[in-house]
C-alpha positions as CSV (number, residue, x, y, z in Angstrom):
1,X,-9.1,5.1,17.1
2,X,-11.0,7.3,14.6
3,X,-9.6,8.6,11.3
4,X,-10.8,10.9,8.6
5,X,-10.0,10.4,4.9
6,X,-10.3,13.5,2.8
7,X,-10.5,13.1,-1.0
8,X,-9.8,16.3,-2.9
9,X,-13.0,17.8,-4.4
10,X,-15.0,14.8,-3.4
11,X,-15.5,14.9,0.4
12,X,-14.6,13.4,3.7
13,X,-14.9,9.8,5.0
14,X,-14.9,8.7,8.6
15,X,-13.5,5.4,9.7
16,X,-12.8,3.5,12.9
17,X,-9.7,1.3,13.3
18,X,-10.5,-2.0,14.9
19,X,-8.7,-5.0,16.5
20,X,-8.5,-7.5,13.6
21,X,-4.8,-6.6,13.2
22,X,-4.1,-4.5,16.3
23,X,-0.3,-4.1,15.8
24,X,-0.8,-3.0,12.2
25,X,-3.6,-0.6,13.1
26,X,-1.6,0.9,15.9
27,X,1.5,1.4,13.6
28,X,-0.8,2.9,11.0
29,X,-2.4,5.3,13.5
30,X,1.0,6.4,14.8
31,X,2.2,7.3,11.3
32,X,-0.8,9.5,10.5
33,X,-1.0,12.0,8.7
34,X,-0.4,10.3,5.3
35,X,-1.4,11.3,1.8
36,X,-1.1,10.2,-1.8
37,X,-2.8,9.9,-5.2
38,X,-5.7,7.4,-5.4
39,X,-5.2,4.3,-7.5
40,X,-8.0,2.0,-8.6
41,X,-8.2,-1.8,-8.8
42,X,-11.6,-3.2,-9.4
43,X,-13.8,-2.0,-6.5
44,X,-10.8,-0.9,-4.4
45,X,-9.1,2.4,-3.9
46,X,-5.5,2.3,-2.7
47,X,-2.2,4.2,-2.5
48,X,1.3,3.5,-1.2
49,X,2.0,4.8,2.3
50,X,5.2,5.3,4.3
51,X,4.6,2.3,6.5
52,X,6.4,-1.0,6.4
53,X,4.7,-3.8,8.3
54,X,4.5,-7.6,7.9
55,X,1.4,-9.7,7.8
56,X,-0.2,-10.0,11.2
57,X,-3.6,-11.8,10.7
58,X,-3.8,-11.9,6.9
59,X,-7.1,-12.3,5.2
60,X,-7.7,-13.3,1.6
61,X,-11.1,-11.7,1.4
62,X,-12.7,-8.4,2.2
63,X,-16.1,-6.8,2.9
64,X,-17.6,-3.6,1.6
65,X,-16.2,-0.8,3.7
66,X,-13.1,-2.6,5.0
67,X,-9.9,-0.5,5.2
68,X,-6.8,-2.5,5.0
69,X,-3.0,-2.5,4.8
70,X,-1.4,-4.5,1.9
71,X,2.2,-5.5,3.0
72,X,3.6,-6.4,-0.4
73,X,2.9,-2.9,-1.7
74,X,3.0,-1.0,1.6
75,X,-0.5,0.3,0.6
76,X,-3.5,1.6,2.3
77,X,-6.7,0.1,0.7
78,X,-10.4,0.8,0.9
79,X,-12.8,-1.9,-0.4
80,X,-16.1,-0.4,-1.6
81,X,-17.7,-3.2,-3.6
82,X,-17.7,-7.0,-4.1
83,X,-14.2,-7.3,-5.5
84,X,-11.6,-9.1,-3.4
85,X,-7.9,-8.3,-2.6
86,X,-5.3,-9.4,-5.2
87,X,-3.6,-11.1,-2.3
88,X,-3.9,-11.3,1.5
89,X,-4.3,-8.0,3.4
90,X,-4.3,-6.9,7.1
91,X,-7.7,-5.4,7.8
92,X,-7.3,-2.5,10.1
93,X,-10.8,-0.9,10.2
94,X,-14.1,0.0,8.6
95,X,-15.6,3.0,7.0
96,X,-18.5,4.3,9.2
97,X,-19.5,7.4,7.2
98,X,-19.2,8.4,3.6
99,X,-18.6,5.1,1.8
100,X,-20.5,6.4,-1.2
101,X,-17.8,9.0,-1.8
102,X,-15.3,6.3,-2.5
103,X,-17.4,5.0,-5.4
104,X,-16.8,8.4,-7.1
105,X,-13.0,8.5,-6.7
106,X,-11.0,8.9,-9.9
107,X,-7.5,7.7,-10.5
108,X,-5.1,10.4,-9.2
109,X,-7.5,12.1,-6.8
110,X,-5.5,13.3,-3.8
111,X,-6.2,11.5,-0.5
112,X,-5.2,12.7,2.9
113,X,-5.6,10.5,6.0
114,X,-5.8,12.3,9.4
115,X,-6.6,11.5,13.0
116,X,-10.2,12.5,13.7
């Protein structure tokens, strides 16, 4: 399952959903399109999304380029550096093109997630 994340005035990012948390990834994909204002936490961009899902295969760590769902905040997250999640997340995919764009995201930039 491929998705595209458009960040206003910054560019488009391509990602692939994977099978680390297949139920979460499928629910996420079925609820696309989603959009919201970017929020920043260390080297992570996130925003709340209209998806309520429990932990599936929670992970306390992340890798650069991981996209994840954070159940406590119903949030979509993109990890672009070495910082780690505040708490466990469900990893649902990876950025495959445009990760550098995420490094330039400012708080409040509008993000739109679409099916590719």
